[in-house]
All heavy atoms as TSV, in Angstrom:
chain	resi	resn	atom	element	x	y	z
A	1	ALA	N	N	105.808	102.390	106.317
A	1	ALA	CA	C	107.262	102.416	106.186
A	1	ALA	C	C	107.876	102.492	107.579
A	1	ALA	O	O	107.271	103.027	108.507
A	1	ALA	CB	C	107.706	103.612	105.359
A	2	ALA	N	N	109.064	101.916	107.695
A	2	ALA	CA	C	109.799	101.951	108.962
A	2	ALA	C	C	111.281	101.772	108.668
A	2	ALA	O	O	111.653	101.279	107.609
A	2	ALA	CB	C	109.314	100.860	109.900
A	3	THR	N	N	112.103	102.175	109.618
A	3	THR	CA	C	113.546	102.013	109.499
A	3	THR	C	C	113.964	100.758	110.249
A	3	THR	O	O	113.632	100.594	111.420
A	3	THR	CB	C	114.272	103.243	110.080
A	3	THR	OG1	O	113.809	104.401	109.389
A	3	THR	CG2	C	115.764	103.125	109.910
A	4	ASN	N	N	114.682	99.879	109.565
A	4	ASN	CA	C	115.065	98.629	110.218
A	4	ASN	C	C	116.356	98.776	111.024
A	4	ASN	O	O	116.917	99.860	111.128
A	4	ASN	CB	C	115.163	97.483	109.192
A	4	ASN	CG	C	116.331	97.613	108.258
A	4	ASN	OD1	O	117.306	98.292	108.538
A	4	ASN	ND2	N	116.239	96.950	107.121
A	5	LYS	N	N	116.818	97.676	111.570
A	5	LYS	CA	C	117.959	97.643	112.490
A	5	LYS	C	C	119.231	98.257	111.905
A	5	LYS	O	O	120.005	98.897	112.601
A	5	LYS	CB	C	118.202	96.182	112.875
A	5	LYS	CG	C	119.274	95.942	113.871
A	5	LYS	CD	C	119.321	94.453	114.190
A	5	LYS	CE	C	120.431	94.117	115.131
A	5	LYS	NZ	N	120.384	92.697	115.500
A	6	ASP	N	N	119.465	98.082	110.599
A	6	ASP	CA	C	120.691	98.611	109.999
A	6	ASP	C	C	120.526	100.006	109.390
A	6	ASP	O	O	121.428	100.502	108.728
A	6	ASP	CB	C	121.273	97.629	108.974
A	6	ASP	CG	C	120.408	97.460	107.734
A	6	ASP	OD1	O	119.410	98.183	107.569
A	6	ASP	OD2	O	120.749	96.594	106.909
A	7	GLY	N	N	119.373	100.643	109.614
A	7	GLY	CA	C	119.163	102.019	109.180
A	7	GLY	C	C	118.500	102.196	107.836
A	7	GLY	O	O	118.254	103.315	107.403
A	8	ARG	N	N	118.204	101.090	107.129
A	8	ARG	CA	C	117.509	101.198	105.846
A	8	ARG	C	C	116.008	101.296	106.060
A	8	ARG	O	O	115.460	100.645	106.941
A	8	ARG	CB	C	117.798	99.973	104.965
A	8	ARG	CG	C	119.231	99.856	104.527
A	8	ARG	CD	C	119.484	98.576	103.733
A	8	ARG	NE	N	119.195	97.406	104.555
A	8	ARG	CZ	C	118.310	96.464	104.235
A	8	ARG	NH1	N	117.635	96.518	103.112
A	8	ARG	NH2	N	118.097	95.451	105.038
A	9	MET	N	N	115.352	102.100	105.233
A	9	MET	CA	C	113.891	102.165	105.284
A	9	MET	C	C	113.315	101.005	104.494
A	9	MET	O	O	113.867	100.604	103.467
A	9	MET	CB	C	113.390	103.484	104.707
A	9	MET	CG	C	113.693	104.640	105.618
A	9	MET	SD	S	112.646	106.069	105.303
A	9	MET	CE	C	111.031	105.406	105.549
A	10	GLU	N	N	112.221	100.467	104.995
A	10	GLU	CA	C	111.491	99.409	104.303
A	10	GLU	C	C	110.027	99.798	104.253
A	10	GLU	O	O	109.480	100.331	105.216
A	10	GLU	CB	C	111.664	98.073	105.010
A	10	GLU	CG	C	113.100	97.609	105.038
A	10	GLU	CD	C	113.248	96.140	105.377
A	10	GLU	OE1	O	112.403	95.336	104.919
A	10	GLU	OE2	O	114.196	95.806	106.095
A	11	MET	N	N	109.393	99.530	103.111
A	11	MET	CA	C	107.972	99.836	102.940
A	11	MET	C	C	107.219	98.569	102.584
A	11	MET	O	O	107.726	97.717	101.840
A	11	MET	CB	C	107.778	100.868	101.824
A	11	MET	CG	C	108.393	102.206	102.135
A	11	MET	SD	S	107.985	103.482	100.920
A	11	MET	CE	C	108.763	102.841	99.462
A	12	PHE	N	N	106.025	98.463	103.116
A	12	PHE	CA	C	105.133	97.355	102.817
A	12	PHE	C	C	103.783	97.944	102.441
A	12	PHE	O	O	103.351	98.932	103.032
A	12	PHE	CB	C	104.968	96.445	104.038
A	12	PHE	CG	C	106.248	95.796	104.474
A	12	PHE	CD1	C	107.089	96.434	105.379
A	12	PHE	CD2	C	106.614	94.562	103.984
A	12	PHE	CE1	C	108.274	95.850	105.788
A	12	PHE	CE2	C	107.809	93.963	104.394
A	12	PHE	CZ	C	108.630	94.611	105.297
A	13	ALA	N	N	103.118	97.340	101.474
A	13	ALA	CA	C	101.816	97.842	101.044
A	13	ALA	C	C	100.934	96.676	100.622
A	13	ALA	O	O	101.416	95.673	100.081
A	13	ALA	CB	C	101.972	98.819	99.888
A	14	LEU	N	N	99.648	96.842	100.846
A	14	LEU	CA	C	98.658	95.880	100.376
A	14	LEU	C	C	98.233	96.322	98.986
A	14	LEU	O	O	97.728	97.431	98.798
A	14	LEU	CB	C	97.463	95.850	101.327
A	14	LEU	CG	C	96.332	94.903	100.973
A	14	LEU	CD1	C	96.826	93.465	100.903
A	14	LEU	CD2	C	95.207	95.041	101.972
A	15	GLY	N	N	98.474	95.487	97.992
A	15	GLY	CA	C	98.128	95.824	96.616
A	15	GLY	C	C	96.659	95.606	96.319
A	15	GLY	O	O	95.945	94.917	97.055
A	16	THR	N	N	96.209	96.173	95.224
A	16	THR	CA	C	94.825	95.975	94.791
A	16	THR	C	C	94.578	94.523	94.410
A	16	THR	O	O	93.435	94.086	94.319
A	16	THR	CB	C	94.483	96.893	93.607
A	16	THR	OG1	O	95.399	96.637	92.536
A	16	THR	CG2	C	94.557	98.354	94.008
A	17	ASP	N	N	95.649	93.755	94.211
A	17	ASP	CA	C	95.555	92.327	93.915
A	17	ASP	C	C	95.464	91.467	95.177
A	17	ASP	O	O	95.404	90.250	95.107
A	17	ASP	CB	C	96.740	91.885	93.076
A	17	ASP	CG	C	98.085	92.156	93.740
A	17	ASP	OD1	O	98.109	92.670	94.886
A	17	ASP	OD2	O	99.113	91.857	93.113
A	18	GLY	N	N	95.484	92.109	96.369
A	18	GLY	CA	C	95.399	91.387	97.636
A	18	GLY	C	C	96.729	90.867	98.140
A	18	GLY	O	O	96.799	90.307	99.222
A	19	GLN	N	N	97.799	91.042	97.364
A	19	GLN	CA	C	99.119	90.586	97.783
A	19	GLN	C	C	99.819	91.643	98.637
A	19	GLN	O	O	99.535	92.829	98.520
A	19	GLN	CB	C	100.008	90.306	96.571
A	19	GLN	CG	C	99.622	89.109	95.767
A	19	GLN	CD	C	100.700	88.794	94.747
A	19	GLN	OE1	O	101.777	88.300	95.117
A	19	GLN	NE2	N	100.436	89.072	93.489
A	20	LEU	N	N	100.760	91.180	99.447
A	20	LEU	CA	C	101.629	92.067	100.201
A	20	LEU	C	C	102.825	92.391	99.311
A	20	LEU	O	O	103.440	91.497	98.721
A	20	LEU	CB	C	102.091	91.379	101.482
A	20	LEU	CG	C	103.019	92.183	102.375
A	20	LEU	CD1	C	102.296	93.432	102.904
A	20	LEU	CD2	C	103.530	91.339	103.517
A	21	TRP	N	N	103.157	93.696	99.203
A	21	TRP	CA	C	104.282	94.158	98.393
A	21	TRP	C	C	105.326	94.796	99.294
A	21	TRP	O	O	104.989	95.383	100.318
A	21	TRP	CB	C	103.792	95.159	97.348
A	21	TRP	CG	C	102.950	94.504	96.291
A	21	TRP	CD1	C	101.635	94.150	96.400
A	21	TRP	CD2	C	103.364	94.113	94.997
A	21	TRP	NE1	N	101.210	93.557	95.251
A	21	TRP	CE2	C	102.251	93.521	94.356
A	21	TRP	CE3	C	104.561	94.201	94.304
A	21	TRP	CZ2	C	102.315	93.030	93.066
A	21	TRP	CZ3	C	104.618	93.713	93.013
A	21	TRP	CH2	C	103.504	93.133	92.411
A	22	HIS	N	N	106.614	94.676	98.895
A	22	HIS	CA	C	107.736	95.111	99.734
A	22	HIS	C	C	108.739	95.896	98.886
A	22	HIS	O	O	109.067	95.493	97.767
A	22	HIS	CB	C	108.397	93.861	100.329
A	22	HIS	CG	C	109.509	94.137	101.261
A	22	HIS	ND1	N	110.540	93.240	101.454
A	22	HIS	CD2	C	109.787	95.167	102.082
A	22	HIS	CE1	C	111.393	93.718	102.348
A	22	HIS	NE2	N	110.958	94.894	102.734
A	23	ASN	N	N	109.243	97.014	99.425
A	23	ASN	CA	C	110.246	97.849	98.778
A	23	ASN	C	C	111.210	98.311	99.874
A	23	ASN	O	O	110.772	98.683	100.957
A	23	ASN	CB	C	109.565	99.043	98.117
A	23	ASN	CG	C	110.442	99.823	97.168
A	23	ASN	OD1	O	111.605	99.512	96.969
A	23	ASN	ND2	N	109.881	100.859	96.584
A	24	TRP	N	N	112.527	98.299	99.616
A	24	TRP	CA	C	113.495	98.663	100.648
A	24	TRP	C	C	114.655	99.438	100.042
A	24	TRP	O	O	114.946	99.332	98.861
A	24	TRP	CB	C	114.025	97.421	101.365
A	24	TRP	CG	C	114.705	96.442	100.460
A	24	TRP	CD1	C	116.041	96.381	100.185
A	24	TRP	CD2	C	114.095	95.405	99.704
A	24	TRP	NE1	N	116.308	95.374	99.305
A	24	TRP	CE2	C	115.114	94.744	98.979
A	24	TRP	CE3	C	112.790	94.954	99.561
A	24	TRP	CZ2	C	114.865	93.675	98.135
A	24	TRP	CZ3	C	112.553	93.892	98.704
A	24	TRP	CH2	C	113.580	93.266	98.017
A	25	GLN	N	N	115.307	100.230	100.885
A	25	GLN	CA	C	116.497	100.959	100.470
A	25	GLN	C	C	117.676	99.994	100.347
A	25	GLN	O	O	117.816	99.076	101.151
A	25	GLN	CB	C	116.880	102.032	101.499
A	25	GLN	CG	C	115.996	103.224	101.514
A	25	GLN	CD	C	116.450	104.233	102.553
A	25	GLN	OE1	O	116.750	103.865	103.682
A	25	GLN	NE2	N	116.491	105.495	102.164
A	26	TRP	N	N	118.542	100.253	99.358
A	26	TRP	CA	C	119.731	99.419	99.203
A	26	TRP	C	C	120.731	99.696	100.321
A	26	TRP	O	O	121.406	98.776	100.794
A	26	TRP	CB	C	120.390	99.656	97.854
A	26	TRP	CG	C	119.615	99.097	96.705
A	26	TRP	CD1	C	118.978	99.811	95.738
A	26	TRP	CD2	C	119.363	97.723	96.405
A	26	TRP	NE1	N	118.358	98.973	94.861
A	26	TRP	CE2	C	118.572	97.672	95.246
A	26	TRP	CE3	C	119.725	96.524	97.012
A	26	TRP	CZ2	C	118.147	96.478	94.672
A	26	TRP	CZ3	C	119.293	95.335	96.443
A	26	TRP	CH2	C	118.526	95.321	95.294
A	27	VAL	N	N	120.866	100.955	100.715
A	27	VAL	CA	C	121.769	101.331	101.801
A	27	VAL	C	C	121.075	102.391	102.656
A	27	VAL	O	O	120.157	103.071	102.186
A	27	VAL	CB	C	123.129	101.874	101.295
A	27	VAL	CG1	C	123.898	100.813	100.550
A	27	VAL	CG2	C	122.948	103.094	100.442
A	28	PRO	N	N	121.491	102.578	103.907
A	28	PRO	CA	C	120.901	103.631	104.732
A	28	PRO	C	C	120.999	104.996	104.051
A	28	PRO	O	O	121.944	105.270	103.310
A	28	PRO	CB	C	121.749	103.595	106.010
A	28	PRO	CG	C	122.254	102.197	106.076
A	28	PRO	CD	C	122.498	101.804	104.648
A	29	ASN	N	N	120.023	105.840	104.287
A	29	ASN	CA	C	119.911	107.186	103.736
A	29	ASN	C	C	119.559	107.217	102.255
A	29	ASN	O	O	119.502	108.276	101.660
A	29	ASN	CB	C	121.169	108.024	103.984
A	29	ASN	CG	C	121.445	108.171	105.451
A	29	ASN	OD1	O	120.529	108.408	106.246
A	29	ASN	ND2	N	122.693	107.995	105.836
A	30	GLY	N	N	119.378	106.067	101.635
A	30	GLY	CA	C	118.878	106.013	100.266
A	30	GLY	C	C	119.787	106.571	99.198
A	30	GLY	O	O	119.330	106.972	98.140
A	31	THR	N	N	121.091	106.592	99.431
A	31	THR	CA	C	122.003	107.212	98.475
A	31	THR	C	C	122.152	106.428	97.171
A	31	THR	O	O	122.593	106.985	96.182
A	31	THR	CB	C	123.399	107.417	99.100
A	31	THR	OG1	O	123.878	106.156	99.551
A	31	THR	CG2	C	123.334	108.397	100.263
A	32	THR	N	N	121.825	105.150	97.164
A	32	THR	CA	C	121.932	104.365	95.930
A	32	THR	C	C	120.589	103.852	95.441
A	32	THR	O	O	120.542	103.022	94.554
A	32	THR	CB	C	122.885	103.170	96.104
A	32	THR	OG1	O	122.357	102.305	97.121
A	32	THR	CG2	C	124.279	103.614	96.465
A	33	GLY	N	N	119.513	104.293	96.015
A	33	GLY	CA	C	118.203	103.915	95.490
A	33	GLY	C	C	117.467	102.853	96.282
A	33	GLY	O	O	117.847	102.485	97.389
A	34	TRP	N	N	116.408	102.387	95.639
A	34	TRP	CA	C	115.478	101.438	96.238
A	34	TRP	C	C	115.415	100.167	95.404
A	34	TRP	O	O	115.719	100.168	94.210
A	34	TRP	CB	C	114.095	102.068	96.323
A	34	TRP	CG	C	114.028	103.191	97.311
A	34	TRP	CD1	C	114.512	104.458	97.149
A	34	TRP	CD2	C	113.468	103.147	98.607
A	34	TRP	NE1	N	114.286	105.205	98.267
A	34	TRP	CE2	C	113.627	104.429	99.184
A	34	TRP	CE3	C	112.836	102.164	99.343
A	34	TRP	CZ2	C	113.181	104.729	100.463
A	34	TRP	CZ3	C	112.387	102.478	100.618
A	34	TRP	CH2	C	112.557	103.742	101.174
A	35	SER	N	N	114.960	99.102	96.012
A	35	SER	CA	C	114.888	97.795	95.371
A	35	SER	C	C	113.836	97.735	94.267
A	35	SER	O	O	113.963	96.968	93.334
A	35	SER	CB	C	114.565	96.720	96.409
A	35	SER	OG	O	113.265	96.928	96.942
A	36	GLY	N	N	112.769	98.491	94.411
A	36	GLY	CA	C	111.591	98.318	93.556
A	36	GLY	C	C	110.594	97.438	94.288
A	36	GLY	O	O	110.940	96.744	95.244
A	37	TRP	N	N	109.357	97.476	93.879
A	37	TRP	CA	C	108.311	96.715	94.575
A	37	TRP	C	C	108.354	95.244	94.190
A	37	TRP	O	O	108.360	94.895	93.013
A	37	TRP	CB	C	106.940	97.294	94.259
A	37	TRP	CG	C	106.728	98.608	94.923
A	37	TRP	CD1	C	106.844	99.841	94.353
A	37	TRP	CD2	C	106.386	98.831	96.289
A	37	TRP	NE1	N	106.600	100.821	95.278
A	37	TRP	CE2	C	106.314	100.234	96.483
A	37	TRP	CE3	C	106.148	98.003	97.378
A	37	TRP	CZ2	C	105.998	100.805	97.706
A	37	TRP	CZ3	C	105.827	98.575	98.594
A	37	TRP	CH2	C	105.755	99.953	98.748
A	38	TYR	N	N	108.396	94.369	95.202
A	38	TYR	CA	C	108.398	92.925	95.003
A	38	TYR	C	C	107.182	92.322	95.702
A	38	TYR	O	O	106.917	92.628	96.865
A	38	TYR	CB	C	109.668	92.289	95.575
A	38	TYR	CG	C	110.879	92.561	94.732
A	38	TYR	CD1	C	111.658	93.681	94.958
A	38	TYR	CD2	C	111.215	91.701	93.697
A	38	TYR	CE1	C	112.761	93.949	94.172
A	38	TYR	CE2	C	112.322	91.951	92.904
A	38	TYR	CZ	C	113.094	93.078	93.145
A	38	TYR	OH	O	114.181	93.335	92.370
A	39	PRO	N	N	106.455	91.425	95.009
A	39	PRO	CA	C	105.305	90.773	95.651
A	39	PRO	C	C	105.775	89.717	96.651
A	39	PRO	O	O	106.733	88.986	96.396
A	39	PRO	CB	C	104.569	90.125	94.481
A	39	PRO	CG	C	105.624	89.877	93.461
A	39	PRO	CD	C	106.642	90.979	93.632
A	40	MET	N	N	105.111	89.681	97.796
A	40	MET	CA	C	105.424	88.678	98.811
A	40	MET	C	C	104.345	87.596	98.848
A	40	MET	O	O	104.377	86.707	99.683
A	40	MET	CB	C	105.575	89.335	100.180
A	40	MET	CG	C	106.758	90.294	100.225
A	40	MET	SD	S	107.004	91.031	101.844
A	40	MET	CE	C	107.644	89.632	102.770
A	41	GLY	N	N	103.369	87.717	97.956
A	41	GLY	CA	C	102.329	86.707	97.858
A	41	GLY	C	C	101.220	86.911	98.870
A	41	GLY	O	O	101.108	87.944	99.512
A	42	GLY	N	N	100.403	85.893	98.979
A	42	GLY	CA	C	99.316	85.911	99.935
A	42	GLY	C	C	98.037	86.483	99.377
A	42	GLY	O	O	97.960	86.922	98.236
A	43	SER	N	N	97.041	86.448	100.197
A	43	SER	CA	C	95.734	87.008	99.878
A	43	SER	C	C	95.244	87.679	101.152
A	43	SER	O	O	94.743	87.010	102.057
A	43	SER	CB	C	94.784	85.895	99.449
A	43	SER	OG	O	93.497	86.423	99.235
A	44	PHE	N	N	95.414	88.988	101.231
A	44	PHE	CA	C	95.141	89.717	102.457
A	44	PHE	C	C	94.006	90.710	102.262
A	44	PHE	O	O	93.703	91.110	101.143
A	44	PHE	CB	C	96.412	90.430	102.937
A	44	PHE	CG	C	97.552	89.488	103.169
A	44	PHE	CD1	C	98.560	89.343	102.235
A	44	PHE	CD2	C	97.607	88.720	104.311
A	44	PHE	CE1	C	99.614	88.464	102.440
A	44	PHE	CE2	C	98.649	87.831	104.529
A	44	PHE	CZ	C	99.651	87.706	103.594
A	45	THR	N	N	93.396	91.124	103.367
A	45	THR	CA	C	92.240	92.008	103.279
A	45	THR	C	C	92.450	93.364	103.930
A	45	THR	O	O	91.754	94.312	103.593
A	45	THR	CB	C	91.012	91.347	103.944
A	45	THR	OG1	O	91.329	91.032	105.301
A	45	THR	CG2	C	90.621	90.080	103.209
A	46	ALA	N	N	93.385	93.487	104.861
A	46	ALA	CA	C	93.625	94.762	105.540
A	46	ALA	C	C	95.035	94.768	106.110
A	46	ALA	O	O	95.607	93.735	106.405
A	46	ALA	CB	C	92.618	94.980	106.660
A	47	GLY	N	N	95.570	95.965	106.257
A	47	GLY	CA	C	96.906	96.104	106.789
A	47	GLY	C	C	97.815	96.561	105.675
A	47	GLY	O	O	97.335	96.985	104.648
A	48	PRO	N	N	99.079	96.513	105.802
A	48	PRO	CA	C	99.857	96.015	106.923
A	48	PRO	C	C	100.140	97.090	107.963
A	48	PRO	O	O	99.945	98.269	107.704
A	48	PRO	CB	C	101.160	95.580	106.258
A	48	PRO	CG	C	101.309	96.524	105.118
A	48	PRO	CD	C	99.907	96.814	104.648
A	49	ALA	N	N	100.613	96.649	109.106
A	49	ALA	CA	C	101.080	97.542	110.160
A	49	ALA	C	C	102.467	97.062	110.565
A	49	ALA	O	O	102.709	95.863	110.671
A	49	ALA	CB	C	100.144	97.504	111.355
A	50	ILE	N	N	103.375	98.001	110.757
A	50	ILE	CA	C	104.757	97.670	111.104
A	50	ILE	C	C	105.071	98.198	112.496
A	50	ILE	O	O	104.688	99.311	112.840
A	50	ILE	CB	C	105.756	98.299	110.109
A	50	ILE	CG1	C	105.474	97.824	108.694
A	50	ILE	CG2	C	107.185	97.959	110.492
A	50	ILE	CD1	C	106.301	98.539	107.662
A	51	ASN	N	N	105.791	97.382	113.260
A	51	ASN	CA	C	106.281	97.803	114.558
A	51	ASN	C	C	107.770	97.467	114.621
A	51	ASN	O	O	108.224	96.535	113.971
A	51	ASN	CB	C	105.525	97.092	115.678
A	51	ASN	CG	C	105.778	97.710	117.022
A	51	ASN	OD1	O	106.247	98.836	117.126
A	51	ASN	ND2	N	105.470	96.976	118.067
A	52	ILE	N	N	108.528	98.232	115.381
A	52	ILE	CA	C	109.946	97.972	115.532
A	52	ILE	C	C	110.172	97.245	116.852
A	52	ILE	O	O	109.825	97.754	117.915
A	52	ILE	CB	C	110.760	99.279	115.480
A	52	ILE	CG1	C	110.516	99.970	114.141
A	52	ILE	CG2	C	112.239	98.994	115.688
A	52	ILE	CD1	C	111.082	101.360	114.063
A	53	ASN	N	N	110.726	96.049	116.765
A	53	ASN	CA	C	111.000	95.228	117.926
A	53	ASN	C	C	112.087	95.884	118.779
A	53	ASN	O	O	112.850	96.715	118.299
A	53	ASN	CB	C	111.462	93.843	117.448
A	53	ASN	CG	C	111.402	92.794	118.498
A	53	ASN	OD1	O	111.841	93.008	119.624
A	53	ASN	ND2	N	110.879	91.641	118.147
A	54	ILE	N	N	112.190	95.510	120.038
A	54	ILE	CA	C	113.163	96.107	120.951
A	54	ILE	C	C	114.600	95.935	120.457
A	54	ILE	O	O	115.470	96.760	120.728
A	54	ILE	CB	C	112.990	95.565	122.388
A	54	ILE	CG1	C	113.744	96.443	123.369
A	54	ILE	CG2	C	113.438	94.115	122.469
A	54	ILE	CD1	C	113.351	96.207	124.806
A	55	ASP	N	N	114.862	94.875	119.669
A	55	ASP	CA	C	116.218	94.666	119.148
A	55	ASP	C	C	116.420	95.278	117.759
A	55	ASP	O	O	117.439	95.068	117.126
A	55	ASP	CB	C	116.588	93.187	119.156
A	55	ASP	CG	C	115.753	92.364	118.205
A	55	ASP	OD1	O	114.919	92.922	117.467
A	55	ASP	OD2	O	115.937	91.134	118.189
A	56	GLY	N	N	115.420	96.045	117.286
A	56	GLY	CA	C	115.560	96.755	116.022
A	56	GLY	C	C	114.982	96.048	114.812
A	56	GLY	O	O	114.920	96.628	113.730
A	57	ARG	N	N	114.558	94.809	114.978
A	57	ARG	CA	C	113.942	94.098	113.849
A	57	ARG	C	C	112.534	94.625	113.620
A	57	ARG	O	O	111.865	95.063	114.545
A	57	ARG	CB	C	113.883	92.595	114.117
A	57	ARG	CG	C	115.237	91.949	114.136
A	57	ARG	CD	C	115.139	90.470	114.455
A	57	ARG	NE	N	114.594	90.313	115.807
A	57	ARG	CZ	C	113.780	89.331	116.182
A	57	ARG	NH1	N	113.400	88.409	115.343
A	57	ARG	NH2	N	113.347	89.270	117.426
A	58	LEU	N	N	112.077	94.541	112.366
A	58	LEU	CA	C	110.722	94.965	112.038
A	58	LEU	C	C	109.758	93.805	112.226
A	58	LEU	O	O	110.061	92.668	111.873
A	58	LEU	CB	C	110.657	95.452	110.591
A	58	LEU	CG	C	111.557	96.632	110.247
A	58	LEU	CD1	C	111.372	97.008	108.785
A	58	LEU	CD2	C	111.277	97.818	111.150
A	59	GLU	N	N	108.606	94.090	112.784
A	59	GLU	CA	C	107.534	93.112	112.947
A	59	GLU	C	C	106.377	93.596	112.080
A	59	GLU	O	O	105.932	94.733	112.205
A	59	GLU	CB	C	107.082	93.022	114.404
A	59	GLU	CG	C	108.179	92.652	115.384
A	59	GLU	CD	C	108.505	91.172	115.376
A	59	GLU	OE1	O	107.715	90.368	114.838
A	59	GLU	OE2	O	109.551	90.820	115.927
A	60	LEU	N	N	105.877	92.752	111.200
A	60	LEU	CA	C	104.811	93.104	110.274
A	60	LEU	C	C	103.548	92.338	110.642
A	60	LEU	O	O	103.595	91.135	110.886
A	60	LEU	CB	C	105.241	92.755	108.849
A	60	LEU	CG	C	104.239	93.062	107.764
A	60	LEU	CD1	C	104.174	94.570	107.535
A	60	LEU	CD2	C	104.616	92.348	106.492
A	61	PHE	N	N	102.437	93.048	110.665
A	61	PHE	CA	C	101.146	92.440	110.971
A	61	PHE	C	C	100.192	92.750	109.831
A	61	PHE	O	O	100.155	93.878	109.331
A	61	PHE	CB	C	100.583	93.001	112.282
A	61	PHE	CG	C	101.492	92.769	113.452
A	61	PHE	CD1	C	102.455	93.703	113.795
A	61	PHE	CD2	C	101.396	91.607	114.197
A	61	PHE	CE1	C	103.304	93.496	114.867
A	61	PHE	CE2	C	102.242	91.385	115.269
A	61	PHE	CZ	C	103.197	92.333	115.605
A	62	ILE	N	N	99.403	91.734	109.412
A	62	ILE	CA	C	98.462	91.925	108.319
A	62	ILE	C	C	97.310	90.928	108.492
A	62	ILE	O	O	97.500	89.832	109.012
A	62	ILE	CB	C	99.166	91.768	106.952
A	62	ILE	CG1	C	98.278	92.215	105.820
A	62	ILE	CG2	C	99.705	90.371	106.762
A	62	ILE	CD1	C	99.017	92.440	104.520
A	63	TYR	N	N	96.104	91.335	108.068
A	63	TYR	CA	C	94.917	90.474	108.188
A	63	TYR	C	C	94.713	89.609	106.970
A	63	TYR	O	O	94.796	90.078	105.832
A	63	TYR	CB	C	93.662	91.326	108.383
A	63	TYR	CG	C	93.525	91.877	109.774
A	63	TYR	CD1	C	93.850	93.196	110.033
A	63	TYR	CD2	C	93.072	91.086	110.817
A	63	TYR	CE1	C	93.742	93.721	111.321
A	63	TYR	CE2	C	92.962	91.582	112.099
A	63	TYR	CZ	C	93.287	92.900	112.336
A	63	TYR	OH	O	93.192	93.413	113.606
A	64	GLY	N	N	94.432	88.346	107.199
A	64	GLY	CA	C	94.117	87.395	106.135
A	64	GLY	C	C	92.640	87.434	105.790
A	64	GLY	O	O	91.842	88.106	106.464
A	65	PRO	N	N	92.234	86.697	104.761
A	65	PRO	CA	C	90.830	86.696	104.335
A	65	PRO	C	C	89.870	86.127	105.375
A	65	PRO	O	O	88.679	86.408	105.334
A	65	PRO	CB	C	90.849	85.853	103.064
A	65	PRO	CG	C	92.090	85.035	103.141
A	65	PRO	CD	C	93.057	85.853	103.944
A	66	ASP	N	N	90.394	85.366	106.341
A	66	ASP	CA	C	89.550	84.813	107.408
A	66	ASP	C	C	89.427	85.772	108.589
A	66	ASP	O	O	88.848	85.447	109.616
A	66	ASP	CB	C	90.109	83.476	107.887
A	66	ASP	CG	C	91.520	83.558	108.437
A	66	ASP	OD1	O	92.108	84.676	108.444
A	66	ASP	OD2	O	92.044	82.515	108.857
A	67	GLY	N	N	90.012	86.985	108.460
A	67	GLY	CA	C	89.933	87.985	109.521
A	67	GLY	C	C	90.973	87.802	110.613
A	67	GLY	O	O	91.001	88.558	111.578
A	68	ARG	N	N	91.832	86.803	110.479
A	68	ARG	CA	C	92.872	86.567	111.491
A	68	ARG	C	C	94.124	87.348	111.173
A	68	ARG	O	O	94.467	87.555	110.026
A	68	ARG	CB	C	93.199	85.072	111.566
A	68	ARG	CG	C	92.057	84.266	112.094
A	68	ARG	CD	C	92.436	82.816	112.170
A	68	ARG	NE	N	91.309	82.059	112.674
A	68	ARG	CZ	C	91.422	80.902	113.271
A	68	ARG	NH1	N	92.611	80.367	113.442
A	68	ARG	NH2	N	90.358	80.271	113.687
A	69	LEU	N	N	94.792	87.778	112.257
A	69	LEU	CA	C	96.024	88.535	112.129
A	69	LEU	C	C	97.174	87.622	111.828
A	69	LEU	O	O	97.312	86.565	112.368
A	69	LEU	CB	C	96.275	89.305	113.426
A	69	LEU	CG	C	97.397	90.316	113.423
A	69	LEU	CD1	C	97.128	91.404	112.404
A	69	LEU	CD2	C	97.567	90.902	114.808
């Protein structure tokens, strides 16, 4: 999980199905709830890892089945 440029938290997870899943706050501080988990597709083997870019954007890294990032 990480906080993006506009202050909302975003979570990413590798599912048991190998897909990348995403959940985010509707507004900063979570006062109105979360989006719910949405599949982003793919077939991944490890990760994800999140980093915050210098301009506040989130950068996501995840390994594919071929071992490449």
